[in-house]
N, C-alpha and C positions, 0 to 999 in steps of 0.2 A: 105701726103694726103690720100694714100690708108689705112694707119693705122687708121686715123680719121674716114674714111667712114665705115670701119668694126666696129669700136667702136660704131659709131652712129647707125648702124644696130642692134647691140645687145641692145642698149638703147631702141630703138623702140620696139624690140621684148619683152623686159621686161615690158615696159609701157603698151603695148597692151594686153599681156598675162594676167596681173593681173586682168583686168576687165572681163576676161572670166572665172576666177577661183571662182567667187561667183555668185550664182543664184540670179536673181532679186527678187525672192520670199522672200529673207531675208531682214530684216531691218538692221539698225546700231546695233552695239554691246553696251551693257549697259555701258561699260567704256567710249565709244566714246561720249555718251551724256554728261557725267560729264566733259570731256575735252572740249567739245564744249561750255558748259555753263561757263567754266572758262574764256572765252573770254570776258564775260560781267563783270568780277570781277578780273581784272588784278592785280597781286601782285607779290612779289619776292619769294613767296612760297605758298604751299598748304599742307594740312594735309597728302596727300598720294604721291605727286610728286612735283619736282621743277617746275620753271615757263616756260621753253622753249615751252612745248606743248601748253600752253595757248597763246603764241605769235603766233604760227601757226594757232590756233583756231581763233584768232582775224583776221588774214588774210583771213581765210576761210569765216568768217562772212562778211568781207568787200566784198568778191567775190560773196556773195549771200547765203552762208550756204547750198549750194546744195550738195546732196550726192556725185555728181561727184568730187567736190573739197575735200570732206572728204576722198574719196578713192585715190585721186590724190597724196596727200602729202606723205603718207607712201610708195606709189609706186615710187615717185620721189627719196626718200631717198634710196630705194633699188637700183635704177638705178645709183645714185651717188656713192654708194658703189662699183658697178661694174667699174665705171670710175676710182675711186681711185686705185682699184686693178689692172686695166689695166696699170696704171702708176707705180705701185709697181713693176710689172713684167718687165716693161721697165727699171726700175732702177736696177733690178737684172740681166740685160742683157739677158732677155728672149726674144723670138721671137713671131711671129704671132700665132704659134700653142699653145704656153703656154698661151697667152692671150685669145685665143678662148676657150681653155679647161677650164680655170678658169672662164670665163664669163658664159660658159655653166653650170659649176658646181654650180654657184651662182644662176642663173636663175631657173634651174630645181632642186630645193632643198626645204627644209622646210623654208628657208628664204622667199620664196614666200608667205607662210602662215602668217608669221610675218608681211609682207608688205600689208596684206589685211586690217588691222585694224588701225585706227587713235589712236595710243597709243605711249608712249615714246620709245618702243622697236626698231622700225625701225631706228630712229635717233640715238639710242644708238649703234647699230651695225655700223652705218656710223662713229660715233665719235671714237669708238674703232679702226676702220680701219684707219682713218686719223691719229690718234696718232701714230700707228705703222708705217705708211708711213713716217711721219715726222722724226721718229727715224732712219729709214733706210736711209733717205736722209742725215741726219746729219752724220751718220756713213760713208757714201760714200763721202760726200763733205767737212766734218768738218766745214761747215758754221753754225755759231751760230744762224742765223735767224731761222733755223729749230728747234732749242731748244725752241725758243719763239713761233713758230707755233705749236709745240707739246703742249706747255703750253696753248695756245689758244684753241686747240682742246680738251684738258682735261677740261679746265674751262667751255666751252660751253657744253661739254658732261656731266659734273657734274650738270649744271643747267637744263639739260634734264632728267637725271636719275642718282642716286647715285651709280648705278651699276658699273660705270666706275672706281670707286675707286679700285675694285678688279683687274683691268688691271694693274694699277700702283703698286698694292701689289705684282704683279708678275714681273713687269719690273724692279723695284728698286733692289730686291734681285738678279735678273738675271744679272743686271749690276755689282753688287758687286762680283758675283761669276765667271765672265768671263773677258776676256781681255777688254771688253767695260767699265770696271770700271773707265777708264780715263775720261769718260764723266762726272762722278760725281765730278771729280777734276777740271773741267772747271768752272771758275768763273761765267760764264754766266748762269750756271744751277741755281744759286741763283736768278738772275734776272728773269729767266723764272718762277721759283717757286713763286716769288713775283707777276708776271703778273697773274698767275693762281689764287693766293690767292685774288687779287684785283677783278677778275672776279666772283669768287664764294662768295666773302664777303657779298654782299647784301642778298643772300639766307641764309648764316650762321647767319646773323643778324636777319633775319626773324625767323629762327628756335629758336634763343636765346630768342627773344621777345615773342615767343609763347610757351616757355617752352619745346622746342625740341619735337614736336609731332611726328617727324620721329621715335624716339625711341619707342614710344607707337605703332606706325603703324607697325614696324618690330616685336614687341612682339605679336601684334594681328595676323599678318600673320603667325607667328610661331605656334600660338595656334589654328588658324582656318583653315589654308591651308597647311602650310609646315609640319604639324603633320602627314598628310596623304601622304607625299612624302617619298620614300625610296631610298637609294643610288643605289640599283640595277637598278631601273627604270631610274634614272638619267643617268647612264652609257649607258643603252640601247638606250635612246633617243639621246645621242651624236652620236651613230652609225647611227641611222635612219635619222638624220638631212640631211646628205649628202650621203645617202645610195648608190646612183649611182656613186659617185666619192669619196667614203670614203678612197680609197687607196691613195688619194693625201695627207692625213694627215700623215700617216707613211712615205710616200715618202719624205715629208718635213723634218721630224725628222731624217730620215736616211741621207738626204742630209746635214744636219748641221754637221754630223759626218764624212761623206764619201766624200763630194764634197768640194774641197779646197776653191773655191770662196765663199762658204757659211760660212766658218770658222769665219769670222768677225761678223756674225750675231747670234752667239750662245746665245746671251742674250735671243733670242726668244725660243731656245731649253729649257732653264731653266725655263723661265716664263710660258711656256705651262703647265708644270707639277705642278708648284706652284698654278696657277690660278685654274686649274681643281681640285687640291687637296683641296683648300679652299672651293670651291663650294660643293664638295663631303662631306667634313667635316661639312658644315653648312646645309646639306640636302636641297640644293637649288632646285628650279624648273629647269628642263632641259634647257629651253630656255634662262635662265640667262647667259649661257656661249656662246650663239650664236655669239656674237660679236668677240669672240676669233678666229673663224675659217677662215674668208676671207683671212687674211694675210698668214696663213699656206697653204691655197689652192694656193695662188700665189707662195710660195716657192716650193710646191710639183709639180705644173704644170711646173715651170721652170726647176726643176731637171729632171723630166720625159722627157721633151723635149730634154734635153742633152743626156739622155740615149737612146732615140729612133730615133736619127737623122741620124743613119747610117744603112746600110744593110737591111736585111729583117724586122728588127724591125720597120722600117718606116710604114709598113702596119698596125701596131697596132694602129697608131695614130687616124685614122677616127673611128676605133672600139670604142675607149675610149669615144669619143665625143658622138657617137650614144648610147653607153651604158648609159650615163647620162639621155638621153631622154627616153630610154627604161624602166628604173627603175621608172622615174618620172610619166609617164602617168598612169600606173595602181594604183600607190600610191595616185596620185592626185585625182583620181575618188572616193577615199575613204576618204582621209584626208582633202580634201577641200570641201566646200559647193557648189559643182557644180550642184547638183540635188536640186529640190525643197524640202522643209521640209518634205512633205508627201512622196515623191518619195524616200527620203533618208532612210526610214524605212526598206527597204529590205536589207540594209547594216548593220543592227544592230549587227549581229553576227560578221561581219568583224571589226566593231568598237571595239567590245569586245576583239577580237583576237589581235588587234593592240594596245590595252590599251587606246583607244581614248574615250571610253564610261564612263571611271571613272571620276567623278567630284571631286571637292574639298572636298566634304563630305566623300570621300573614297568609295562611292558606284557606281555600274554600272547603267547606264541609257540607254534609247533607242537611244539617239543621243549624240554626244560630247557636252560638256558644252558650248563651244563657239557657236555652232549652236543653242542650246536652248536659249542662251543669245541674239540672234538676231531675236526674234519673240515676237509678242504680244504687242509691244509698241504702235503701232498706235491704236489698239483696246482699250487699257487702256486710251489713250489720248481722244479718241472719247467718251468713257463713262464719263470721268472726265469733258470734255467740256459740255456735256449734263447736268450733275449734277450741274455744276457751273451755267449754264444759268438759271436753275430753281430757284435758290435762290439769284442770284447776285443783283436783284432789291431790296432785303430786307435788304441790308447792305454789308459792306466790307466782302469779303469771302476769307479765307485762304485755299490753297490747300496744305495739309500736307501729305507727303508720308512716307513710311516705309524705303525706300532705295534710294540711289542716282540715280540708273538706272531709277526708276519710275519718280523721279523729273526731271531729265535731259531730258528724252524722252518726257514728257508732255510739257516742255518748248520748245522743238525742234519742235514738231508736232502741238501744239495747234493752233486753228484758232481764239482764243479770244485775242484781243490786250491787252497788259498789264498784262496778267495772268502770274504769276511767282510761280510755284510750289516749295516747299522747303521740307526739311527733317532734322531730327536731326542726320543724317548720313553723314559722310565725310565733305566736305568743306561747304555744305549748312548751317551748323550750324552758320556760320559767315555771311550768306547772307539773313537772315530773316528780313523783313521790319517790325520794331516795331513802326514805325511812324503812322500806321493806327490802329484804334480800330476795332477789328474783331467781327462781329456779328454771322458769320457762318463759318463752317469748312467743307471742302470736304476731307474726310479721305481715303487715299489709303493704304490698308493693305495687306501684304503678306499672302499667304495661310496658313503659319505656325503660324499665329497670335493666341494667346491663349485666346482671349476674343471676339469671334465672335458675341456675343450678345451686345457688347459695354456697359457692366455694369458699367465700369469705367467712361464713358462719359455721361451716361443717366442723372445723377443728375445735370449735368452742362449745359444742353441744353433743350429747350422746346420740341424739336423733334429730335429723332435719328432713322434713318432708313437705311436699305441696299438698295442702288440704283441699283447695278448690280455687275457682276463679270466677269473676263476673262475666256472664254471657249476655251482653246487651250492646249490640253494635251502634245503637243510637245514643248511648251514654258516653260522656267524655271519659268516664272511668272504665270503659270497656276493657276486658282482659286484666283488670286489677286482680292480683294473686294473693292468696292467704296461705302463709306458711306456718307450720308448727315447729318451733325449735324447743326441744324438750331435754331436760337434764343438763343444766349448765355445768361445764367443767372449769369455768373461771368465774371470777367475781364480776357479774354483770354490772353492778353498780359502779365499779371503777371505770368500766368502759363508758357507761352513761355519763359519768362526771366529766370525762375527757371530751366526749362529743358535745356536751352542753357548753363547756368552756370554749371549744372551738367555734361553736355557733354564736355564742355571745360576742366573742372577739370579732367575728365576721360582721355582726350587726353594728358594732361600735367603731369599725374602721372605715 
């Protein structure tokens, strides 16, 4: 009972803290709008992500689509990760102190930043942690049901984010290279693999039927985002993620070699280096490896508890817990959007020192990219709604955006019933309603657009004019322009069909 009460207390701390780590002056993030829109287009796959996030988006929509619920679910996944780690430590024969230290390490870490946004990443960390827990349970109990639960965790994790494949890419060689290889000789491992394959099969079928767009998506990421990632920064970020409790990771690795009860878990010692090696080799973003750490924090906390349980060393215990909080607070004031956008400007130099101001374009900006991606959306929607209302009476009007953030945000905030903004970007290319004949187009264009006078569209419409633009220098969407294209002289649907075909061909090549 006491153990449950303590765990519940940490869950409450986690759930409450997350809502204080983001200033109400920020809106949702551009990626969140896309995921929320997927709730209206449920499928077994999407161009950039598997389907699980859309399922939670569907639940959020049922609950009213309020910002509270958008924030709630990633926070819940973070809390559930703590619950799983709590039970991992129990399985490792750790006590209250190990559980408290691990929970503290997870709450007051970069994981809190991941848990701010409704993206696949929070559930990805939970899935990695559960798969590791199931493997530990099987090693301890030899009960085959844990192999099937591990397969279930992998399958659902795969349907959430393909990133979990890298965990298995570390575990399988880890099993082969350690005494745990007997697990691979267990006949039930085949049954478990079949269960995992059955779970992921619908998504694989979707990928096949759509010419494997994930391949193009990964190539595009490599060309546009990962090209600006370097291996040194990746390694630095791994240290910063759990800076106040980073010692728990080497403690775990030492424990695998020096602590006899951990000898049977050496599959995790081997897999740690394999997984990190793969990510470093691929020049991955630092947070891709976040799911790797919770289980090692559990091992490290358990081992340290054993080392500090006697003599004067016991007095170090509370110091380590306080240290986690001591490191977190000053970092959180910089790395989290706790100040309003304007008030955050005084931290610009700090952002630069910590490497937070560098965006995917490889350049430094006044605010971190995530912060800039959470501004301006309501203003863009208001401009779009006003433009739409001016021409809607003259015929069907299409709202065509430059990127998925614009389209998703407009669909989330619009006050106009039935308005559905689209774009030739991301999954929206599959959601354009071609059953209507469009007379007008509201064009939402990024500031980087190379045709500000709309010379390309002028011959196609009776009237082409700039309606307005976003004035927010702190927003990534600053200077986004809204154009009104009225009175189509040609069949807009024919042009849309051609653009859709071109975009689909691009994704499948």
